[in-house]
Each structure stands twice: as C-alpha cells, then as structure tokens.
TORKOL-4160 file (C-alpha; in steps of 0.2 Angstrom, whole numbers, padded with zeros to 4 digits, m for minus):
443
<pt num="1" X="m0103" Y="0030" Z="0066"/>
<pt num="2" X="m0106" Y="0033" Z="0047"/>
<pt num="3" X="m0102" Y="0022" Z="0032"/>
<pt num="4" X="m0103" Y="0029" Z="0014"/>
<pt num="5" X="m0097" Y="0025" Z="m0002"/>
<pt num="6" X="m0083" Y="0032" Z="m0012"/>
<pt num="7" X="m0082" Y="0038" Z="m0030"/>
<pt num="8" X="m0067" Y="0041" Z="m0041"/>
<pt num="9" X="m0061" Y="0056" Z="m0043"/>
<pt num="10" X="m0046" Y="0065" Z="m0052"/>
<pt num="11" X="m0044" Y="0081" Z="m0046"/>
<pt num="12" X="m0041" Y="0080" Z="m0028"/>
<pt num="13" X="m0029" Y="0090" Z="m0021"/>
<pt num="14" X="m0012" Y="0082" Z="m0016"/>
<pt num="15" X="m0002" Y="0084" Z="0000"/>
<pt num="16" X="0014" Y="0081" Z="0007"/>
<pt num="17" X="0014" Y="0065" Z="0018"/>
<pt num="18" X="0026" Y="0059" Z="0030"/>
<pt num="19" X="0029" Y="0038" Z="0031"/>
<pt num="20" X="0037" Y="0034" Z="0046"/>
<pt num="21" X="0044" Y="0016" Z="0045"/>
<pt num="22" X="0050" Y="0009" Z="0031"/>
<pt num="23" X="0042" Y="m0010" Z="0034"/>
<pt num="24" X="0029" Y="m0018" Z="0025"/>
<pt num="25" X="0014" Y="m0006" Z="0030"/>
<pt num="26" X="0026" Y="0008" Z="0027"/>
<pt num="27" X="0033" Y="0005" Z="0012"/>
<pt num="28" X="0015" Y="m0001" Z="0003"/>
<pt num="29" X="0008" Y="0015" Z="0007"/>
<pt num="30" X="0021" Y="0025" Z="0004"/>
<pt num="31" X="0022" Y="0018" Z="m0016"/>
<pt num="32" X="0002" Y="0019" Z="m0015"/>
<pt num="33" X="0001" Y="0036" Z="m0010"/>
<pt num="34" X="0015" Y="0042" Z="m0022"/>
<pt num="35" X="0007" Y="0032" Z="m0036"/>
<pt num="36" X="m0011" Y="0043" Z="m0033"/>
<pt num="37" X="0001" Y="0059" Z="m0034"/>
<pt num="38" X="0004" Y="0063" Z="m0018"/>
<pt num="39" X="0021" Y="0069" Z="m0013"/>
<pt num="40" X="0029" Y="0056" Z="0000"/>
<pt num="41" X="0046" Y="0055" Z="0010"/>
<pt num="42" X="0051" Y="0038" Z="0021"/>
<pt num="43" X="0058" Y="0039" Z="0038"/>
<pt num="44" X="0067" Y="0025" Z="0045"/>
<pt num="45" X="0081" Y="0024" Z="0059"/>
<pt num="46" X="0091" Y="0013" Z="0049"/>
<pt num="47" X="0103" Y="0021" Z="0037"/>
<pt num="48" X="0106" Y="0005" Z="0029"/>
<pt num="49" X="0088" Y="0002" Z="0024"/>
<pt num="50" X="0088" Y="0020" Z="0018"/>
<pt num="51" X="0103" Y="0017" Z="0007"/>
<pt num="52" X="0095" Y="0001" Z="0000"/>
<pt num="53" X="0079" Y="0007" Z="m0005"/>
<pt num="54" X="0089" Y="0024" Z="m0012"/>
<pt num="55" X="0096" Y="0011" Z="m0024"/>
<pt num="56" X="0081" Y="0001" Z="m0027"/>
<pt num="57" X="0082" Y="m0013" Z="m0015"/>
<pt num="58" X="0068" Y="m0018" Z="m0006"/>
<pt num="59" X="0070" Y="m0027" Z="0010"/>
<pt num="60" X="0057" Y="m0041" Z="0009"/>
<pt num="61" X="0045" Y="m0050" Z="m0007"/>
<pt num="62" X="0029" Y="m0041" Z="m0009"/>
<pt num="63" X="0022" Y="m0044" Z="m0028"/>
<pt num="64" X="0024" Y="m0028" Z="m0036"/>
<pt num="65" X="0031" Y="m0016" Z="m0025"/>
<pt num="66" X="0049" Y="m0015" Z="m0030"/>
<pt num="67" X="0042" Y="m0009" Z="m0046"/>
<pt num="68" X="0029" Y="0002" Z="m0039"/>
<pt num="69" X="0041" Y="0011" Z="m0029"/>
<pt num="70" X="0056" Y="0013" Z="m0041"/>
<pt num="71" X="0043" Y="0020" Z="m0052"/>
<pt num="72" X="0039" Y="0034" Z="m0041"/>
<pt num="73" X="0054" Y="0038" Z="m0036"/>
<pt num="74" X="0060" Y="0041" Z="m0053"/>
<pt num="75" X="0045" Y="0051" Z="m0055"/>
<pt num="76" X="0052" Y="0062" Z="m0041"/>
<pt num="77" X="0034" Y="0058" Z="m0031"/>
<pt num="78" X="0044" Y="0049" Z="m0019"/>
<pt num="79" X="0060" Y="0051" Z="m0007"/>
<pt num="80" X="0069" Y="0041" Z="0008"/>
<pt num="81" X="0078" Y="0047" Z="0023"/>
<pt num="82" X="0083" Y="0044" Z="0040"/>
<pt num="83" X="0081" Y="0061" Z="0044"/>
<pt num="84" X="0066" Y="0066" Z="0056"/>
<pt num="85" X="0068" Y="0085" Z="0054"/>
<pt num="86" X="0069" Y="0083" Z="0034"/>
<pt num="87" X="0056" Y="0070" Z="0032"/>
<pt num="88" X="0042" Y="0080" Z="0044"/>
<pt num="89" X="0047" Y="0098" Z="0039"/>
<pt num="90" X="0032" Y="0100" Z="0026"/>
<pt num="91" X="0024" Y="0086" Z="0030"/>
<pt num="92" X="0004" Y="0089" Z="0032"/>
<pt num="93" X="0002" Y="0071" Z="0038"/>
<pt num="94" X="0013" Y="0060" Z="0046"/>
<pt num="95" X="0007" Y="0040" Z="0046"/>
<pt num="96" X="0014" Y="0031" Z="0058"/>
<pt num="97" X="0019" Y="0013" Z="0050"/>
<pt num="98" X="0031" Y="0004" Z="0064"/>
<pt num="99" X="0031" Y="m0014" Z="0071"/>
<pt num="100" X="0019" Y="m0015" Z="0087"/>
<pt num="101" X="0025" Y="m0034" Z="0093"/>
<pt num="102" X="0018" Y="m0043" Z="0107"/>
<pt num="103" X="0022" Y="m0038" Z="0122"/>
<pt num="104" X="0026" Y="m0051" Z="0138"/>
<pt num="105" X="0009" Y="m0051" Z="0144"/>
<pt num="106" X="0001" Y="m0054" Z="0128"/>
<pt num="107" X="m0002" Y="m0036" Z="0123"/>
<pt num="108" X="0006" Y="m0025" Z="0112"/>
<pt num="109" X="0022" Y="m0018" Z="0113"/>
<pt num="110" X="0021" Y="0001" Z="0110"/>
<pt num="111" X="0037" Y="0004" Z="0114"/>
<pt num="112" X="0042" Y="0009" Z="0094"/>
<pt num="113" X="0026" Y="0021" Z="0092"/>
<pt num="114" X="0030" Y="0030" Z="0107"/>
<pt num="115" X="0047" Y="0033" Z="0102"/>
<pt num="116" X="0041" Y="0037" Z="0084"/>
<pt num="117" X="0029" Y="0048" Z="0092"/>
<pt num="118" X="0044" Y="0057" Z="0103"/>
<pt num="119" X="0053" Y="0061" Z="0088"/>
<pt num="120" X="0038" Y="0068" Z="0079"/>
<pt num="121" X="0034" Y="0081" Z="0095"/>
<pt num="122" X="0051" Y="0088" Z="0095"/>
<pt num="123" X="0049" Y="0095" Z="0077"/>
<pt num="124" X="0029" Y="0097" Z="0077"/>
<pt num="125" X="0021" Y="0115" Z="0074"/>
<pt num="126" X="0005" Y="0122" Z="0078"/>
<pt num="127" X="m0008" Y="0109" Z="0072"/>
<pt num="128" X="0005" Y="0099" Z="0059"/>
<pt num="129" X="0006" Y="0087" Z="0056"/>
<pt num="130" X="m0010" Y="0078" Z="0057"/>
<pt num="131" X="m0005" Y="0061" Z="0067"/>
<pt num="132" X="m0012" Y="0045" Z="0058"/>
<pt num="133" X="m0008" Y="0027" Z="0065"/>
<pt num="134" X="m0007" Y="0015" Z="0053"/>
<pt num="135" X="0002" Y="0003" Z="0065"/>
<pt num="136" X="m0011" Y="m0008" Z="0077"/>
<pt num="137" X="m0010" Y="m0001" Z="0094"/>
<pt num="138" X="m0018" Y="m0004" Z="0110"/>
<pt num="139" X="m0036" Y="0004" Z="0112"/>
<pt num="140" X="m0033" Y="0020" Z="0119"/>
<pt num="141" X="m0018" Y="0025" Z="0109"/>
<pt num="142" X="m0027" Y="0039" Z="0100"/>
<pt num="143" X="m0030" Y="0045" Z="0116"/>
<pt num="144" X="m0013" Y="0045" Z="0122"/>
<pt num="145" X="m0007" Y="0053" Z="0108"/>
<pt num="146" X="m0020" Y="0067" Z="0108"/>
<pt num="147" X="m0012" Y="0070" Z="0126"/>
<pt num="148" X="0005" Y="0070" Z="0120"/>
<pt num="149" X="0003" Y="0083" Z="0108"/>
<pt num="150" X="m0011" Y="0096" Z="0116"/>
<pt num="151" X="0003" Y="0108" Z="0117"/>
<pt num="152" X="0004" Y="0109" Z="0099"/>
<pt num="153" X="m0016" Y="0105" Z="0095"/>
<pt num="154" X="m0012" Y="0091" Z="0081"/>
<pt num="155" X="m0025" Y="0082" Z="0076"/>
<pt num="156" X="m0023" Y="0063" Z="0078"/>
<pt num="157" X="m0032" Y="0051" Z="0067"/>
<pt num="158" X="m0034" Y="0031" Z="0068"/>
<pt num="159" X="m0034" Y="0023" Z="0051"/>
<pt num="160" X="m0030" Y="0005" Z="0053"/>
<pt num="161" X="m0022" Y="m0005" Z="0039"/>
<pt num="162" X="m0031" Y="m0020" Z="0031"/>
<pt num="163" X="m0018" Y="m0025" Z="0019"/>
<pt num="164" X="m0013" Y="m0046" Z="0015"/>
<pt num="165" X="0004" Y="m0049" Z="0013"/>
<pt num="166" X="0005" Y="m0056" Z="m0006"/>
<pt num="167" X="m0008" Y="m0045" Z="m0012"/>
<pt num="168" X="m0006" Y="m0028" Z="m0001"/>
<pt num="169" X="m0006" Y="m0016" Z="m0016"/>
<pt num="170" X="m0023" Y="m0025" Z="m0023"/>
<pt num="171" X="m0030" Y="m0021" Z="m0006"/>
<pt num="172" X="m0024" Y="m0003" Z="m0005"/>
<pt num="173" X="m0032" Y="m0001" Z="m0022"/>
<pt num="174" X="m0049" Y="m0011" Z="m0020"/>
<pt num="175" X="m0050" Y="m0009" Z="m0003"/>
<pt num="176" X="m0066" Y="m0018" Z="0009"/>
<pt num="177" X="m0067" Y="m0002" Z="0019"/>
<pt num="178" X="m0058" Y="0012" Z="0026"/>
<pt num="179" X="m0058" Y="0016" Z="0043"/>
<pt num="180" X="m0055" Y="0033" Z="0051"/>
<pt num="181" X="m0058" Y="0036" Z="0068"/>
<pt num="182" X="m0054" Y="0053" Z="0078"/>
<pt num="183" X="m0063" Y="0065" Z="0089"/>
<pt num="184" X="m0059" Y="0077" Z="0076"/>
<pt num="185" X="m0069" Y="0079" Z="0061"/>
<pt num="186" X="m0063" Y="0090" Z="0050"/>
<pt num="187" X="m0044" Y="0079" Z="0052"/>
<pt num="188" X="m0054" Y="0063" Z="0046"/>
<pt num="189" X="m0061" Y="0072" Z="0034"/>
<pt num="190" X="m0043" Y="0077" Z="0027"/>
<pt num="191" X="m0036" Y="0060" Z="0027"/>
<pt num="192" X="m0051" Y="0052" Z="0021"/>
<pt num="193" X="m0048" Y="0066" Z="0004"/>
<pt num="194" X="m0030" Y="0058" Z="0002"/>
<pt num="195" X="m0040" Y="0043" Z="m0003"/>
<pt num="196" X="m0048" Y="0050" Z="m0016"/>
<pt num="197" X="m0046" Y="0041" Z="m0032"/>
<pt num="198" X="m0048" Y="0025" Z="m0021"/>
<pt num="199" X="m0067" Y="0016" Z="m0023"/>
<pt num="200" X="m0071" Y="0009" Z="m0005"/>
<pt num="201" X="m0084" Y="0011" Z="0008"/>
<pt num="202" X="m0078" Y="0024" Z="0021"/>
<pt num="203" X="m0081" Y="0021" Z="0041"/>
<pt num="204" X="m0082" Y="0038" Z="0052"/>
<pt num="205" X="m0081" Y="0033" Z="0069"/>
<pt num="206" X="m0073" Y="0036" Z="0086"/>
<pt num="207" X="m0053" Y="0032" Z="0090"/>
<pt num="208" X="m0058" Y="0018" Z="0103"/>
<pt num="209" X="m0070" Y="0008" Z="0087"/>
<pt num="210" X="m0057" Y="0011" Z="0073"/>
<pt num="211" X="m0041" Y="0004" Z="0086"/>
<pt num="212" X="m0054" Y="m0009" Z="0092"/>
<pt num="213" X="m0060" Y="m0015" Z="0075"/>
<pt num="214" X="m0042" Y="m0020" Z="0067"/>
<pt num="215" X="m0038" Y="m0031" Z="0083"/>
<pt num="216" X="m0057" Y="m0041" Z="0082"/>
<pt num="217" X="m0055" Y="m0042" Z="0063"/>
<pt num="218" X="m0039" Y="m0053" Z="0063"/>
<pt num="219" X="m0044" Y="m0060" Z="0079"/>
<pt num="220" X="m0062" Y="m0067" Z="0069"/>
<pt num="221" X="m0049" Y="m0072" Z="0056"/>
<pt num="222" X="m0038" Y="m0082" Z="0066"/>
<pt num="223" X="m0055" Y="m0089" Z="0075"/>
<pt num="224" X="m0061" Y="m0094" Z="0060"/>
<pt num="225" X="m0046" Y="m0105" Z="0056"/>
<pt num="226" X="m0045" Y="m0111" Z="0073"/>
<pt num="227" X="m0065" Y="m0116" Z="0069"/>
<pt num="228" X="m0060" Y="m0125" Z="0054"/>
<pt num="229" X="m0045" Y="m0135" Z="0062"/>
<pt num="230" X="m0056" Y="m0140" Z="0077"/>
<pt num="231" X="m0069" Y="m0147" Z="0063"/>
<pt num="232" X="m0056" Y="m0155" Z="0054"/>
<pt num="233" X="m0050" Y="m0165" Z="0070"/>
<pt num="234" X="m0070" Y="m0170" Z="0072"/>
<pt num="235" X="m0068" Y="m0177" Z="0053"/>
<pt num="236" X="m0056" Y="m0187" Z="0057"/>
<pt num="237" X="m0065" Y="m0198" Z="0071"/>
<pt num="238" X="m0084" Y="m0198" Z="0061"/>
<pt num="239" X="m0078" Y="m0200" Z="0044"/>
<pt num="240" X="m0084" Y="m0184" Z="0038"/>
<pt num="241" X="m0075" Y="m0175" Z="0022"/>
<pt num="242" X="m0068" Y="m0160" Z="0029"/>
<pt num="243" X="m0065" Y="m0152" Z="0013"/>
<pt num="244" X="m0084" Y="m0152" Z="0008"/>
<pt num="245" X="m0088" Y="m0149" Z="0023"/>
<pt num="246" X="m0080" Y="m0132" Z="0024"/>
<pt num="247" X="m0085" Y="m0127" Z="0006"/>
<pt num="248" X="m0105" Y="m0131" Z="0012"/>
<pt num="249" X="m0101" Y="m0118" Z="0027"/>
<pt num="250" X="m0092" Y="m0106" Z="0016"/>
<pt num="251" X="m0105" Y="m0105" Z="0005"/>
<pt num="252" X="m0116" Y="m0097" Z="0018"/>
<pt num="253" X="m0115" Y="m0078" Z="0015"/>
<pt num="254" X="m0118" Y="m0078" Z="0035"/>
<pt num="255" X="m0101" Y="m0088" Z="0037"/>
<pt num="256" X="m0089" Y="m0084" Z="0021"/>
<pt num="257" X="m0076" Y="m0096" Z="0014"/>
<pt num="258" X="m0062" Y="m0082" Z="0018"/>
<pt num="259" X="m0052" Y="m0090" Z="0030"/>
<pt num="260" X="m0061" Y="m0107" Z="0032"/>
<pt num="261" X="m0049" Y="m0119" Z="0027"/>
<pt num="262" X="m0041" Y="m0134" Z="0039"/>
<pt num="263" X="m0020" Y="m0135" Z="0039"/>
<pt num="264" X="m0007" Y="m0132" Z="0048"/>
<pt num="265" X="m0012" Y="m0116" Z="0058"/>
<pt num="266" X="m0008" Y="m0097" Z="0055"/>
<pt num="267" X="0007" Y="m0087" Z="0059"/>
<pt num="268" X="0012" Y="m0072" Z="0051"/>
<pt num="269" X="0017" Y="m0054" Z="0061"/>
<pt num="270" X="m0004" Y="m0051" Z="0063"/>
<pt num="271" X="m0016" Y="m0066" Z="0069"/>
<pt num="272" X="m0005" Y="m0073" Z="0083"/>
<pt num="273" X="m0002" Y="m0058" Z="0090"/>
<pt num="274" X="m0018" Y="m0048" Z="0086"/>
<pt num="275" X="m0028" Y="m0065" Z="0094"/>
<pt num="276" X="m0017" Y="m0063" Z="0110"/>
<pt num="277" X="m0020" Y="m0045" Z="0111"/>
<pt num="278" X="m0036" Y="m0046" Z="0110"/>
<pt num="279" X="m0037" Y="m0060" Z="0123"/>
<pt num="280" X="m0028" Y="m0047" Z="0133"/>
<pt num="281" X="m0040" Y="m0032" Z="0131"/>
<pt num="282" X="m0053" Y="m0046" Z="0138"/>
<pt num="283" X="m0046" Y="m0050" Z="0153"/>
<pt num="284" X="m0041" Y="m0033" Z="0156"/>
<pt num="285" X="m0060" Y="m0029" Z="0154"/>
<pt num="286" X="m0065" Y="m0040" Z="0164"/>
<pt num="287" X="m0074" Y="m0048" Z="0147"/>
<pt num="288" X="m0076" Y="m0067" Z="0141"/>
<pt num="289" X="m0059" Y="m0071" Z="0133"/>
<pt num="290" X="m0059" Y="m0090" Z="0134"/>
<pt num="291" X="m0064" Y="m0091" Z="0116"/>
<pt num="292" X="m0048" Y="m0081" Z="0111"/>
<pt num="293" X="m0037" Y="m0092" Z="0120"/>
<pt num="294" X="m0046" Y="m0108" Z="0115"/>
<pt num="295" X="m0041" Y="m0101" Z="0095"/>
<pt num="296" X="m0024" Y="m0101" Z="0101"/>
<pt num="297" X="m0023" Y="m0118" Z="0110"/>
<pt num="298" X="m0030" Y="m0126" Z="0092"/>
<pt num="299" X="m0018" Y="m0117" Z="0082"/>
<pt num="300" X="m0004" Y="m0123" Z="0095"/>
<pt num="301" X="m0011" Y="m0141" Z="0093"/>
<pt num="302" X="m0012" Y="m0143" Z="0074"/>
<pt num="303" X="0010" Y="m0144" Z="0076"/>
<pt num="304" X="0006" Y="m0159" Z="0086"/>
<pt num="305" X="m0007" Y="m0164" Z="0075"/>
<pt num="306" X="0005" Y="m0167" Z="0059"/>
<pt num="307" X="0019" Y="m0174" Z="0070"/>
<pt num="308" X="0007" Y="m0186" Z="0077"/>
<pt num="309" X="0002" Y="m0187" Z="0058"/>
<pt num="310" X="0021" Y="m0193" Z="0054"/>
<pt num="311" X="0023" Y="m0204" Z="0071"/>
<pt num="312" X="0011" Y="m0214" Z="0063"/>
<pt num="313" X="0016" Y="m0218" Z="0048"/>
<pt num="314" X="0034" Y="m0218" Z="0052"/>
<pt num="315" X="0032" Y="m0226" Z="0070"/>
<pt num="316" X="0049" Y="m0214" Z="0075"/>
<pt num="317" X="0054" Y="m0199" Z="0069"/>
<pt num="318" X="0073" Y="m0202" Z="0075"/>
<pt num="319" X="0085" Y="m0204" Z="0061"/>
<pt num="320" X="0073" Y="m0200" Z="0048"/>
<pt num="321" X="0073" Y="m0189" Z="0033"/>
<pt num="322" X="0059" Y="m0178" Z="0032"/>
<pt num="323" X="0058" Y="m0164" Z="0019"/>
<pt num="324" X="0048" Y="m0147" Z="0021"/>
<pt num="325" X="0042" Y="m0138" Z="0007"/>
<pt num="326" X="0038" Y="m0120" Z="0011"/>
<pt num="327" X="0046" Y="m0111" Z="0024"/>
<pt num="328" X="0035" Y="m0093" Z="0022"/>
<pt num="329" X="0021" Y="m0093" Z="0033"/>
<pt num="330" X="0010" Y="m0091" Z="0018"/>
<pt num="331" X="0013" Y="m0091" Z="m0001"/>
<pt num="332" X="0017" Y="m0075" Z="m0010"/>
<pt num="333" X="0028" Y="m0067" Z="0002"/>
<pt num="334" X="0045" Y="m0070" Z="0011"/>
<pt num="335" X="0039" Y="m0067" Z="0028"/>
<pt num="336" X="0042" Y="m0079" Z="0042"/>
<pt num="337" X="0038" Y="m0072" Z="0057"/>
<pt num="338" X="0029" Y="m0085" Z="0067"/>
<pt num="339" X="0027" Y="m0096" Z="0053"/>
<pt num="340" X="0018" Y="m0114" Z="0057"/>
<pt num="341" X="0034" Y="m0123" Z="0046"/>
<pt num="342" X="0047" Y="m0117" Z="0056"/>
<pt num="343" X="0040" Y="m0123" Z="0070"/>
<pt num="344" X="0037" Y="m0139" Z="0064"/>
<pt num="345" X="0056" Y="m0139" Z="0057"/>
<pt num="346" X="0060" Y="m0136" Z="0075"/>
<pt num="347" X="0049" Y="m0148" Z="0084"/>
<pt num="348" X="0056" Y="m0161" Z="0071"/>
<pt num="349" X="0073" Y="m0159" Z="0075"/>
<pt num="350" X="0069" Y="m0160" Z="0094"/>
<pt num="351" X="0065" Y="m0177" Z="0088"/>
<pt num="352" X="0081" Y="m0178" Z="0080"/>
<pt num="353" X="0074" Y="m0180" Z="0063"/>
<pt num="354" X="0086" Y="m0176" Z="0047"/>
<pt num="355" X="0076" Y="m0161" Z="0039"/>
<pt num="356" X="0078" Y="m0154" Z="0021"/>
<pt num="357" X="0069" Y="m0138" Z="0017"/>
<pt num="358" X="0063" Y="m0128" Z="m0001"/>
<pt num="359" X="0055" Y="m0113" Z="m0003"/>
<pt num="360" X="0053" Y="m0103" Z="m0020"/>
<pt num="361" X="0057" Y="m0086" Z="m0011"/>
<pt num="362" X="0065" Y="m0087" Z="0006"/>
<pt num="363" X="0082" Y="m0093" Z="0011"/>
<pt num="364" X="0080" Y="m0105" Z="0028"/>
<pt num="365" X="0086" Y="m0091" Z="0042"/>
<pt num="366" X="0105" Y="m0093" Z="0050"/>
<pt num="367" X="0102" Y="m0101" Z="0067"/>
<pt num="368" X="0082" Y="m0107" Z="0065"/>
<pt num="369" X="0087" Y="m0123" Z="0068"/>
<pt num="370" X="0093" Y="m0119" Z="0085"/>
<pt num="371" X="0112" Y="m0121" Z="0080"/>
<pt num="372" X="0107" Y="m0139" Z="0072"/>
<pt num="373" X="0110" Y="m0144" Z="0055"/>
<pt num="374" X="0096" Y="m0138" Z="0041"/>
<pt num="375" X="0098" Y="m0143" Z="0023"/>
<pt num="376" X="0089" Y="m0131" Z="0009"/>
<pt num="377" X="0089" Y="m0137" Z="m0007"/>
<pt num="378" X="0086" Y="m0127" Z="m0025"/>
<pt num="379" X="0069" Y="m0136" Z="m0029"/>
<pt num="380" X="0055" Y="m0145" Z="m0021"/>
<pt num="381" X="0062" Y="m0162" Z="m0029"/>
<pt num="382" X="0080" Y="m0160" Z="m0025"/>
<pt num="383" X="0074" Y="m0156" Z="m0005"/>
<pt num="384" X="0062" Y="m0174" Z="m0006"/>
<pt num="385" X="0078" Y="m0184" Z="m0014"/>
<pt num="386" X="0080" Y="m0198" Z="m0001"/>
<pt num="387" X="0067" Y="m0193" Z="0009"/>
<pt num="388" X="0057" Y="m0205" Z="0022"/>
<pt num="389" X="0042" Y="m0192" Z="0020"/>
<pt num="390" X="0036" Y="m0175" Z="0012"/>
<pt num="391" X="0027" Y="m0161" Z="0020"/>
<pt num="392" X="0018" Y="m0149" Z="0011"/>
<pt num="393" X="0019" Y="m0134" Z="0022"/>
<pt num="394" X="0017" Y="m0120" Z="0012"/>
<pt num="395" X="0003" Y="m0117" Z="m0002"/>
<pt num="396" X="0014" Y="m0111" Z="m0016"/>
<pt num="397" X="0007" Y="m0112" Z="m0032"/>
<pt num="398" X="0019" Y="m0122" Z="m0040"/>
<pt num="399" X="0017" Y="m0135" Z="m0025"/>
<pt num="400" X="0001" Y="m0140" Z="m0034"/>
<pt num="401" X="0010" Y="m0142" Z="m0050"/>
<pt num="402" X="0023" Y="m0154" Z="m0043"/>
<pt num="403" X="0023" Y="m0171" Z="m0054"/>
<pt num="404" X="0020" Y="m0183" Z="m0040"/>
<pt num="405" X="0025" Y="m0196" Z="m0051"/>
<pt num="406" X="0043" Y="m0188" Z="m0051"/>
<pt num="407" X="0041" Y="m0184" Z="m0031"/>
<pt num="408" X="0038" Y="m0202" Z="m0028"/>
<pt num="409" X="0053" Y="m0208" Z="m0038"/>
<pt num="410" X="0064" Y="m0193" Z="m0030"/>
<pt num="411" X="0059" Y="m0202" Z="m0011"/>
<pt num="412" X="0067" Y="m0215" Z="0000"/>
<pt num="413" X="0049" Y="m0216" Z="0008"/>
<pt num="414" X="0032" Y="m0214" Z="0002"/>
<pt num="415" X="0023" Y="m0205" Z="0015"/>
<pt num="416" X="0015" Y="m0187" Z="0009"/>
<pt num="417" X="0009" Y="m0175" Z="0021"/>
<pt num="418" X="m0002" Y="m0162" Z="0013"/>
<pt num="419" X="m0003" Y="m0149" Z="0027"/>
<pt num="420" X="m0014" Y="m0136" Z="0016"/>
<pt num="421" X="m0024" Y="m0148" Z="0005"/>
<pt num="422" X="m0019" Y="m0141" Z="m0011"/>
<pt num="423" X="m0015" Y="m0159" Z="m0019"/>
<pt num="424" X="m0027" Y="m0171" Z="m0028"/>
<pt num="425" X="m0028" Y="m0184" Z="m0016"/>
<pt num="426" X="m0032" Y="m0199" Z="m0032"/>
<pt num="427" X="m0017" Y="m0193" Z="m0042"/>
<pt num="428" X="m0005" Y="m0194" Z="m0029"/>
<pt num="429" X="m0009" Y="m0213" Z="m0023"/>
<pt num="430" X="m0008" Y="m0217" Z="m0041"/>
<pt num="431" X="0009" Y="m0212" Z="m0042"/>
<pt num="432" X="0012" Y="m0223" Z="m0025"/>
<pt num="433" X="0013" Y="m0211" Z="m0010"/>
<pt num="434" X="0006" Y="m0213" Z="0006"/>
<pt num="435" X="m0006" Y="m0198" Z="0004"/>
<pt num="436" X="m0013" Y="m0187" Z="0021"/>
<pt num="437" X="m0021" Y="m0172" Z="0018"/>
<pt num="438" X="m0022" Y="m0163" Z="0036"/>
<pt num="439" X="m0040" Y="m0164" Z="0040"/>
<pt num="440" X="m0045" Y="m0175" Z="0027"/>
<pt num="441" X="m0053" Y="m0192" Z="0029"/>
<pt num="442" X="m0050" Y="m0194" Z="0013"/>
<pt num="443" X="m0035" Y="m0206" Z="0016"/>
C-alpha cells in the first residue's frame, strides 16, 4: 500500500460516470463529480424518485446538496433515469451506491448490491464499465464482483466513502483520504484521476484492505463514543467532571477529540450496522470480538441511563408529559435511521408517558410510536409547554440558543435532561431548571 498527496490540477480529462443508487451517498457523489466537470448519469429503480429529482426535489436534507444538484442539472452535466441501459450505455465507470443494511446474523445484507451488479452485468462490454464500489460491503465483495465479470474482463475497484451526513459536500471536497483497492493498478489509477482537482492523500491498496478499512473506521468511531459514555458513568460515581476529562483526553493527538463525547449514544445508518458487521467478521474469522460487542452493549444501555435519570427526578413516568427536542440521530440531517431519540420516544411510550416532540427538520414518521399518539409541535418552546420534563436529544444549534427562562416558564415541571451536553449548567439553574447533563457530575 502507498499513500501519496494530491495536488490540484485543472486540465484532467472528463469522464462519463454512472451512479447506481440515488440515495444519500449516490446523490452527493453525483453532484460533486458533476461539479468537477464530469458527465454524470444517476440510476435508481424508483421511478417516483427519479421524477422528483428531475423536478429539483431531493428526497432528504443535506446542506447545499439541492442547489449543487440543480446547478449541474441545468448545466447539462447531470441526468437522472430509471433505465439501466440508458445510464450505462457510454459510462466509463459505474459507482455502486446502494444500501447495504444489517442482515439477521449481524453481517451486511448484500442483496441490493448483487441485484445492481446483475443489472450492470447484462449490459457490460469488454472492459467496460469499471465497477467501483462506494457502498460499505462485506469483506470479499470485490473478489465476488471480479469473478462475476470475469467473462467481460471488467476491472473492479473498491473506493469506500467516508462522508458525514450534514457535512457530505465538504467531506467530498476536503477528504482526509481517498482509498482505492484493486488488483488492477491501471483501473485504480483511472479512478484516482477522476478526483483530480481534489486535495487529499490517496491510498492505493488491495481490495480486502480497502473493504476492511471502511468497517474498521466506523467501528472505531463507535468505540470512541461508547468509551466516552463508559467513562461518564464512572464520573457519576467518583465525582469527576466528565466534560473536562474528555477535553483533556481529546487534547492528546494520539487520542483526538473527534467522537469523544458522552451523550445519548450513536445512531444513523452507518455506525450501528458497521460495528455489528465488524463483530460478525471477527466472530467469523475466529478473532477477538468482545470489544465490538461491548461497545454495542454500552450504546444500548445509554437509553436506560436517560430513563433512569428521568425516573430519579419524576419518581414515575406514567402519566408524565415529556418533551423530546430533536428526532434526527444528529444535527444537520433529517436521517432518523437508528435514531436514539426515536428509541427514547418508544421507551417513554412503553412507560405510559405522554410524549411531545420537536425537530427543526424532521417530521415524526407515521407509525414511529407503534400506533400510540405522539404530538409534534412547531417550536421547542411550544413542545415544552406544560411538560414535566424536557430531554434535549439532538444537538441542533438552535437548541443551544434557547432562552432558558422562557423554557422554564413554558414548562409545568422543571426537569431538564441535556443528553448532548450543549447547554450552560449555571444559566439553566439560574433559570430555575433542575438541570442534568448526561455524563456530567455538574448536577
């Protein structure tokens, strides 16, 4: 494997690219590659989604994405279709960006990937298109694809994505690394070339290493969050200041501050499933898996920790009115997959509490309460009106700007659980709130 820095170049040849899957990853890469000047065609099996995209409607929220897609569609560099033959006809490369959700055994469900590959195989010609996997895949998928396309001698390159929802376009333009894994050096070099104009280290490696690096990266981020939450629970018993402790740890460059935060736990489409996939892979390989399993257990237990804090303050949850601020699993996205906030809503409903929610972007999904009533309000203060307790569950910036005096006046009770640690404890108590930050002994 080798890593080399990339310098900006402006005269790189432009390619015709096919993006398979109009989800979060697919559309971000489609818009960004088109912005670099490439001719991009997006394929999705959902005709309604394609029709909406042609009208300029993006099916999810990602800052700046809608504008970038529309700009490049109008410039003629970006098209959408549900016709595989049309999209793949002249494509030099096909980037597979389909979902790979968790399977029942904890591994990854490669079904959508295999169906996409079959559609490409029916239309592939000798040596074209280069198959590029963006989706997170099981280790060994590159080898499977290579065997599938052996009759067409089509090259395969693993090029995992490392985008953060809410910052995806920035992460494309300013990557920490570009990973290219292939047994075909010429194909890997061709894929590297389409990133010309983007600065960032390029790692040329083998397919298994590229596939493993994505799983290991997300598993490590999940481990850091669970580590922070474990240290936070120790702080509650020993009298340590968890916020200060984590700041001190994060100042060490060997550790780093990223993802070293105590709170409600991790969620989203990537960390939970990739951590589970890493445990599955370790078990299958007869390697130590207990670390990955423990991180998952800590994450699950954070929900009970917040419920215990509420019970300690309210004595009973039955009949209590609880306001949950934030539904998305993190700010600057409308993604609710594996959202800790929704899990908390469900647990409170199980305890027969009355739940009111607010989120700046997300609408409470139909059926999320399991058929039980959940009220959503237009503002955080309206959601808090008459509440016995408020839980700040997602660290949207606007929640950090709330008037705590107005919040206290809106509430019936005064219990405030800051599950993301973004509010000022001193200001909260001056406002008359019984404030608790999850993982903090400043109670």
